[in-house]
C-alpha positions in Angstrom: 26.3 45.2 125.6 28.0 48.3 124.1 27.1 50.3 127.2 28.8 47.9 129.6 31.9 47.7 127.4 32.1 51.6 127.4 31.8 51.8 131.1 34.5 49.1 131.5 36.8 51.0 129.1 36.5 54.4 130.9 36.9 52.7 134.3 40.1 51.1 133.1 41.3 54.5 131.7 40.6 56.3 135.0 42.6 53.5 136.9 45.6 54.1 134.6 45.6 57.9 135.1 44.8 57.7 138.8 47.1 60.0 140.7 48.3 57.3 143.0 49.5 55.2 140.0 51.6 57.9 138.4 55.3 57.3 138.4 57.4 60.3 139.8 59.6 62.0 137.2 62.8 61.2 139.1 61.9 57.5 139.3 61.5 57.5 135.4 64.9 59.0 134.9 66.4 56.7 137.5 65.4 53.7 135.5 67.3 55.0 132.4 70.0 57.4 133.6 71.9 57.2 130.3 69.0 59.2 128.6 69.0 62.1 131.0 71.5 64.3 129.3 70.3 63.3 125.8 66.8 64.6 126.7 68.2 67.7 128.4 70.4 68.7 125.5 67.8 68.0 122.8 65.1 70.0 124.7 67.5 72.9 125.2 68.3 72.9 121.5 64.6 72.8 120.6 63.9 75.7 123.1 66.8 77.8 121.7 65.7 77.2 118.1 62.1 78.0 118.8 63.1 81.2 120.6 65.3 82.2 117.6 62.5 81.6 115.2 60.1 83.7 117.3 62.6 86.6 117.5 63.2 86.4 113.7 59.5 86.5 113.0 58.9 89.5 115.2 61.9 91.3 113.7 60.6 90.6 110.2 57.1 91.9 111.1 58.7 95.2 112.4 60.8 95.6 109.3 57.8 95.0 106.9 55.2 96.9 108.9 54.8 99.4 106.0 53.7 96.8 103.5 52.3 93.9 105.5 48.6 94.2 106.5 47.8 94.7 110.1 45.8 91.5 110.5 48.6 89.5 108.9 51.0 91.2 111.3 48.9 89.9 114.2 48.8 86.5 112.7 52.6 86.4 112.3 53.1 87.7 115.9 50.6 85.1 117.2 52.5 82.4 115.3 55.8 83.6 116.8 54.3 83.4 120.3 53.0 79.9 119.6 56.6 78.9 118.6 58.1 80.3 121.7 55.4 78.8 123.9 56.2 75.4 122.4 59.8 76.1 123.1 59.0 76.9 126.8 57.3 73.5 127.2 60.6 71.9 126.1 62.5 74.1 128.5 60.3 73.1 131.4 61.1 69.5 130.5 64.7 70.4 131.4 63.8 72.2 134.6 61.5 69.4 135.9 64.3 66.9 135.4 65.7 68.3 138.7 63.1 70.7 140.1 59.5 69.7 140.6 58.0 72.9 139.2 55.1 71.0 137.6 52.5 73.8 138.3 54.6 76.2 136.3 54.9 73.6 133.5 51.2 73.2 133.6 50.6 76.9 133.3 52.9 77.1 130.3 51.1 74.2 128.7 47.8 76.0 129.2 49.3 79.1 127.6 50.6 77.1 124.7 47.2 75.5 124.2 45.5 78.9 124.0 48.0 80.4 121.6 47.9 77.2 119.5 44.1 77.4 119.2 44.4 81.1 118.2 47.0 80.3 115.5 45.0 77.3 114.2 41.8 79.4 114.0 43.7 82.3 112.1 45.3 79.7 109.8 41.9 78.2 108.9 40.5 81.7 108.1 43.4 82.4 105.8 43.8 79.1 104.1 42.0 80.3 100.9 44.1 83.5 100.7 47.3 81.6 101.3 46.5 79.0 98.6 45.6 81.7 96.1 48.9 83.5 96.9 50.9 80.3 96.4 49.2 79.5 93.2 49.6 83.0 91.9 53.3 83.0 92.8 53.8 79.7 91.0 52.0 81.0 88.0 54.1 84.2 87.9 57.2 82.0 88.3 56.2 79.8 85.4 55.6 82.9 83.2 59.0 84.5 83.9 60.2 84.1 80.4 57.0 85.6 79.0 57.3 88.5 81.4 60.9 89.1 80.3 59.9 89.0 76.7 57.2 91.6 77.3 59.7 93.8 79.2 62.1 93.6 76.3 59.4 94.5 73.8 58.5 97.5 75.9 62.1 98.6 76.0 62.4 98.2 72.3 59.2 100.3 71.7 60.6 103.0 74.0 63.8 103.0 72.0 61.8 103.3 68.7 59.8 106.2 70.2 63.0 108.0 71.2 64.6 107.5 67.7 61.4 108.5 65.9 61.1 111.6 68.1 64.6 112.7 67.2 63.9 112.0 63.5 60.7 114.0 63.6 62.5 117.0 65.2 65.1 116.8 62.4 62.4 116.6 59.6 60.5 119.5 61.2 63.6 121.6 61.1 64.4 120.8 57.5 60.9 121.5 56.1 60.3 124.7 58.1 62.3 127.0 55.7 60.7 125.7 52.4 57.2 126.0 54.0 57.9 129.5 55.2 59.1 130.4 51.7 55.8 129.0 50.3 53.9 131.1 52.8 55.6 134.2 51.7 55.0 133.5 48.0 51.3 132.8 48.6 51.1 136.0 50.5 52.6 137.9 47.6 50.2 136.2 45.2 47.2 137.1 47.3 48.2 140.7 47.6 49.4 141.4 44.1 47.2 143.9 42.1 45.2 142.5 39.3 45.1 138.9 40.6 41.6 137.4 40.2 39.7 137.1 43.4 39.5 133.3 43.0 43.2 133.0 42.7 43.8 135.3 45.7 41.4 133.2 47.7 43.1 129.9 46.8 46.5 131.5 47.6 45.2 132.5 51.1 43.9 129.0 51.7 47.2 127.5 50.6 49.0 129.8 53.0 46.7 128.7 55.9 47.3 125.1 55.0 51.1 125.7 55.0 50.7 127.0 58.5 48.9 123.9 59.5 51.6 121.7 57.9 54.1 123.5 60.0 52.0 123.0 63.1 51.6 119.3 62.4 55.3 118.8 61.7 56.1 120.3 65.1 53.5 118.1 66.9 54.0 114.8 65.0 55.3 112.2 67.4 56.6 114.9 69.8 53.3 116.2 71.0 54.2 115.7 74.6 56.9 118.3 74.2 54.5 121.0 72.9 54.6 124.0 75.2 51.7 126.0 73.8 48.5 126.3 75.7 45.3 124.7 74.4 42.8 126.9 72.6 39.1 126.8 71.8 38.6 125.0 68.5 35.6 123.8 66.5 36.0 120.1 65.6 33.3 120.4 62.9 35.4 123.2 61.2 38.5 121.0 61.6 36.8 118.1 59.8 36.0 120.5 56.9 39.7 121.5 56.9 40.7 117.8 56.7 38.2 117.3 53.9 40.0 120.1 52.0 43.4 118.5 52.5 42.1 115.1 51.4 40.1 116.4 48.4 42.4 114.8 45.8 42.0 111.4 47.5 38.3 111.8 47.8 37.9 112.8 44.1 40.3 110.1 43.0 38.2 107.3 44.6 34.8 109.0 44.0 34.2 108.8 47.8 30.8 109.9 49.1 32.1 112.0 51.9 29.5 113.1 54.4 29.8 115.4 57.5 27.0 115.6 60.0 27.3 118.0 62.9 24.8 118.8 65.7 25.2 121.0 68.7 28.2 122.9 70.0 31.3 121.1 68.7 33.9 123.4 70.3 36.5 122.0 72.7 39.6 123.2 74.4 42.5 121.4 72.7 45.9 121.7 71.1 44.7 122.6 67.6 47.5 121.0 65.7 47.1 117.8 67.6 43.3 117.6 67.2 43.7 118.3 63.5 46.3 115.5 63.3 44.0 113.0 65.0 41.1 113.8 62.6 43.5 113.7 59.6 44.8 110.3 60.5 41.4 108.8 61.2 39.6 110.2 58.2 42.5 109.4 55.8 42.6 105.8 57.1 38.9 105.6 56.4 39.3 106.9 52.8 42.2 104.6 52.1 40.3 101.6 53.4 37.7 101.9 50.6 38.2 99.2 48.0 35.3 100.2 45.7 34.6 103.5 44.0 31.6 105.4 45.2 31.7 103.9 48.7 31.0 106.3 51.6 32.8 107.8 54.5 30.6 109.5 57.2 31.8 111.7 60.0 29.2 112.5 62.7 29.8 115.1 65.4 27.4 115.4 68.4 27.9 118.2 70.9 27.1 117.2 74.4 27.1 119.1 77.7 30.6 118.0 78.7 32.2 117.2 75.4 31.9 116.2 71.7 31.3 112.7 70.3 33.0 112.1 67.0 32.1 109.0 64.9 33.9 108.1 61.7 32.5 105.2 59.7 33.6 103.8 56.4 32.5 101.1 54.1 36.0 99.7 53.6 37.6 96.3 53.9 37.6 96.3 57.7 40.3 95.0 60.1 40.9 91.3 60.7 40.0 90.1 64.2 43.6 89.2 65.0 44.9 92.7 64.4 42.0 94.6 65.9 43.0 94.1 69.6 46.5 95.5 69.0 45.6 98.2 66.4 46.8 101.0 68.7 50.2 99.4 69.4 53.3 101.0 68.2 54.3 99.8 64.7 51.1 97.8 64.0 49.6 98.6 60.6 47.0 97.2 58.2 48.6 98.7 55.1 51.5 96.3 54.7 54.6 98.0 53.2 52.6 101.2 52.7 52.1 101.9 56.4 54.5 102.6 59.3 52.2 101.7 62.2 52.4 105.2 63.7 49.0 106.8 62.7 46.6 105.1 65.2 49.3 104.9 67.9 49.6 108.7 67.6 45.8 109.1 67.7 45.6 107.1 70.9 48.4 109.1 72.6 46.9 112.5 71.6 43.4 111.6 72.7 44.7 110.2 76.0 46.6 113.4 76.5 43.4 115.4 76.1 41.7 113.0 78.7 39.4 111.6 76.0 38.9 108.1 74.7 38.9 106.3 71.3 37.4 103.0 70.4 37.6 101.1 67.1 35.1 98.4 66.0 35.4 96.7 62.7 33.8 93.9 60.6 35.9 92.4 57.8 34.6 93.3 54.3 31.9 95.5 55.9 33.6 98.5 57.3 35.2 100.2 60.4 33.9 102.7 62.9 36.1 104.9 65.0 34.4 106.5 68.1 36.1 109.4 69.8 35.2 111.4 72.8 36.7 114.9 73.3 36.0 116.5 76.7 34.9 120.1 76.6 37.8 121.2 78.8 40.3 118.3 78.4 40.9 118.2 82.2 42.6 121.6 82.2 43.4 123.5 85.4 41.7 126.8 86.1 44.9 128.7 85.3 45.2 126.9 81.9 41.6 127.7 81.1 42.1 131.4 81.7 45.4 131.5 79.7 43.9 129.4 76.8 40.9 131.7 76.8 43.0 134.8 76.6 45.2 133.3 73.8 42.2 132.3 71.7 40.6 135.7 72.2 
């Protein structure tokens, strides 16, 4: 039954489209002459609009060829050709109103079909990428206010950094003269006849530490302007130097301070900055201890290409909300006693030496600071030669 119905349907369809039953174009318009110019003008407008769109797309592709991907450029050009091909079919509707150029119209229809198939295939291939781009743009547009707030915060931090840098330069200038006077007095004490050897030794150590204070004051918050070349320093020796500086704090809290060093712990670095990093990290560890007799351990392990430094304390730890932003400018765990500059400075100096620093912490159990100092800090060959001659 269904077979006979299908045969009858297709037979009727062939009868309808039989060439002898087709009505000539002129006869169609003759039956409704008032529609001729309406169809002519509308088809001309469509053709001109499509041609304009095609030209605009090709011009846009040429102007953006530096940033647009090549396959996307092909897609846009193919779409432009599809548009103009559609326009040509409308133009041929105008032509065939008076001229029977139906073979040309058929050829243009075939061309339009091919270009349409190409554009459809390319569009299907890119539908995932297009949808992602649209959603991403919508998300970015929705977060405009948040992006603006982040930008304003970044500008504010930049202003703080500039102000602090100027302040540090002023402070460095003001303390230089008193420190130089202290150095001179310590030199005189150490070289005066009859001074006990122990006093002379302490005077010499005080003179060395005054030199270090001068170096730190010059580098603090303005390390990127330091012009001196790096030198070969021993991080284990620098830790001992920091222990000496923090001796009053260590004694006052009865801290069990341990230093464990293995292997070659020397690196090329800006000495004042490396010392500043160790001082900030170790001082934070000591100040974080809430109980007397708690321990702070500094382990140094010399590797083939650098030195690992691990500072661990048994202090109060850092709360989970503060930990992700602990290196940000102005963030502190010390309340009114901190300025939020210490760890920010640590991060900047370590990054400058092409190293890395990571902090892990558990509240009420302690904090660990892991640092990696490259052996050569990413220096050029010229800098290595100059720093080697300077340290020699």
